[in-house]
C-alpha positions as CSV (number, residue, x, y, z in Angstrom):
1,M,-2.0,-21.8,-14.0
2,A,-1.1,-19.7,-11.1
3,I,-2.5,-20.2,-7.6
4,P,-4.7,-17.2,-6.6
5,D,-3.2,-14.6,-4.3
6,E,-4.8,-14.8,-0.9
7,S,-4.3,-11.0,-0.2
8,V,-7.6,-10.1,-1.7
9,G,-10.8,-11.9,-0.9
10,L,-13.8,-11.7,-3.3
11,G,-17.4,-12.6,-2.4
12,V,-20.5,-12.5,-4.5
13,D,-24.0,-13.5,-3.5
14,I,-27.5,-13.4,-5.1
15,V,-30.8,-13.6,-3.3
16,E,-34.3,-14.1,-4.8
17,I,-36.5,-11.2,-3.7
18,E,-39.7,-13.2,-3.7
19,R,-38.1,-15.8,-1.4
20,M,-37.1,-12.9,1.0
21,R,-40.7,-11.6,0.9
22,K,-42.0,-15.0,1.8
23,I,-39.5,-15.4,4.7
24,I,-40.4,-12.0,6.1
25,K,-44.1,-12.7,5.8
26,R,-43.8,-16.2,7.4
27,S,-41.4,-15.2,10.1
28,P,-41.4,-11.5,11.1
29,A,-38.8,-12.2,13.8
30,F,-36.3,-13.0,11.0
31,V,-35.6,-9.4,10.4
32,E,-34.9,-8.8,14.1
33,K,-32.4,-11.6,14.2
34,I,-30.6,-10.7,10.9
35,Y,-30.7,-6.9,10.5
36,S,-29.7,-4.0,12.7
37,A,-32.2,-1.4,13.8
38,A,-30.7,1.0,11.3
39,E,-30.9,-1.6,8.5
40,R,-34.5,-2.3,9.3
41,A,-35.4,1.4,9.4
42,Y,-33.8,1.9,6.0
43,C,-35.5,-1.1,4.4
44,D,-38.9,-0.4,6.0
45,E,-39.0,3.2,4.6
46,H,-39.3,1.8,1.1
47,A,-42.4,0.8,-0.8
48,H,-40.9,-2.7,-1.3
49,P,-38.8,-3.4,1.7
50,E,-38.2,-7.0,0.7
51,V,-35.9,-5.7,-2.1
52,H,-33.7,-3.9,0.3
53,Y,-33.7,-6.7,2.9
54,A,-32.7,-9.2,0.1
55,T,-29.9,-6.8,-1.1
56,R,-28.6,-6.4,2.4
57,F,-28.7,-10.1,3.1
58,A,-26.7,-10.7,-0.2
59,A,-24.2,-8.1,1.0
60,K,-23.7,-9.8,4.4
61,E,-23.1,-13.1,2.6
62,A,-20.8,-11.5,0.0
63,V,-18.7,-9.9,2.8
64,L,-18.4,-13.2,4.7
65,K,-17.4,-15.0,1.5
66,A,-14.7,-12.3,0.9
67,L,-13.4,-13.0,4.4
68,G,-13.6,-16.8,3.7
69,T,-15.8,-17.7,6.6
70,G,-19.5,-17.6,5.8
71,F,-21.7,-17.6,8.8
72,S,-19.5,-19.9,10.8
73,G,-16.9,-19.7,13.5
74,G,-19.1,-17.6,15.8
75,I,-20.0,-15.0,13.1
76,H,-23.5,-13.7,13.4
77,P,-25.5,-11.9,10.7
78,L,-25.6,-8.8,12.9
79,D,-21.8,-8.7,12.9
80,V,-22.1,-7.3,9.3
81,E,-24.1,-4.1,8.9
82,V,-24.7,-2.3,5.6
83,R,-24.8,1.4,5.9
84,R,-24.9,4.3,3.4
85,T,-22.9,7.5,3.2
86,A,-24.6,10.8,2.9
87,K,-24.4,10.5,-0.9
88,G,-25.9,7.0,-0.8
89,R,-22.8,4.8,-1.4
90,P,-23.2,1.6,0.6
91,Y,-20.4,0.5,3.0
92,V,-20.0,-2.2,5.6
93,V,-19.4,-1.9,9.3
94,L,-18.1,-5.1,11.0
95,T,-18.5,-5.9,14.7
96,G,-18.1,-8.9,16.9
97,R,-16.4,-12.0,15.5
98,A,-16.5,-10.7,11.9
99,R,-14.4,-7.7,13.0
100,E,-12.0,-10.0,14.8
101,V,-11.6,-12.2,11.7
102,A,-11.0,-9.1,9.5
103,R,-8.3,-7.9,11.9
104,E,-6.6,-11.3,12.0
105,Q,-6.5,-11.2,8.2
106,N,-5.2,-7.6,8.2
107,V,-8.2,-6.5,6.1
108,R,-7.9,-2.8,5.5
109,E,-11.1,-2.2,3.6
110,I,-14.2,-4.0,2.3
111,P,-15.8,-2.1,-0.6
112,I,-19.2,-3.4,-1.6
113,S,-21.4,-3.1,-4.6
114,L,-25.2,-3.7,-4.5
115,S,-27.7,-4.1,-7.2
116,F,-31.1,-5.6,-7.9
117,T,-33.5,-6.5,-10.7
118,H,-37.3,-7.2,-10.4
119,T,-36.5,-10.7,-9.3
120,D,-33.0,-10.8,-7.7
121,A,-30.7,-8.9,-5.4
122,V,-27.0,-9.2,-5.8
123,A,-23.9,-8.0,-3.9
124,C,-20.2,-8.1,-4.4
125,A,-17.5,-7.5,-1.7
126,M,-13.8,-7.4,-1.7
127,A,-11.6,-7.9,1.4
128,I,-8.6,-5.8,0.7
129,T,-5.6,-6.6,3.0
130,D,-2.6,-4.6,3.9
131,E,-0.5,-7.1,1.9
132,S,-2.6,-6.5,-1.3
133,V,-2.1,-2.7,-1.0
134,A,1.7,-3.2,-0.4
135,A,1.8,-5.5,-3.5
136,Q,0.1,-2.9,-5.6
137,E,2.6,-0.3,-4.5
138,R,5.5,-2.6,-5.4
139,R,4.2,-3.1,-8.9
140,R,5.8,-0.7,-11.4
141,D,4.0,1.0,-14.2
142,P,5.5,-0.3,-17.5
143,M,6.1,3.2,-18.8
144,E,7.7,4.2,-15.5
145,E,9.9,1.1,-15.7
146,L,10.9,1.9,-19.3
147,T,11.7,5.5,-18.4
148,R,13.9,4.3,-15.5
149,Q,15.7,1.8,-17.8
150,F,16.3,4.5,-20.4
151,K,17.7,6.9,-17.8
152,E,20.1,4.1,-16.6
153,A,21.2,3.4,-20.1
154,R,21.7,7.1,-20.8
155,T,23.7,7.5,-17.6
156,F,25.9,4.5,-18.6
157,L,26.5,6.1,-22.0
158,D,27.3,9.5,-20.5
159,D,29.8,7.9,-18.2
160,L,31.7,6.2,-21.1
161,P,35.0,8.0,-21.9
162,A,34.7,10.2,-25.0
163,K,36.8,9.2,-28.0
164,E,39.5,11.5,-29.0
165,S,38.9,13.4,-32.2
166,G,40.5,12.0,-35.3
167,Q,40.2,8.4,-34.2
168,A,37.9,6.1,-36.1
């Protein structure tokens, strides 16, 4: 079995929504410590903010798993912020130590996917490095490779001296 390539990090996390609701109720300061003002505004504008807080917490964990660090080495939850494009697609903005770690690893992009059910929030993140992009570019499409080989063989055949007529 091959050793996994370190050029792409993958992180997945799941958070129980009810647990997040209880944490927020018990300790309102929790949201101030963990979420940016923009994240809090987004979550609080919904009928069930705990769903969105849980989803964003899962995203923060997934991103840090993809980087291979977790909340350690000076990385704070506020160093990972989940935002949305104008069309609603979530994306991550890194600051502080999380940003430094990503730069040290030559991370080019961290796409994320968020989802939730009635009970759980889940997030997936990939830390795509410059090396992983270069490796992908080096890989050849099998049909392109076959076409290249055919052209080489055809050129080789075309370069062979033609037999004189009448010789068998």
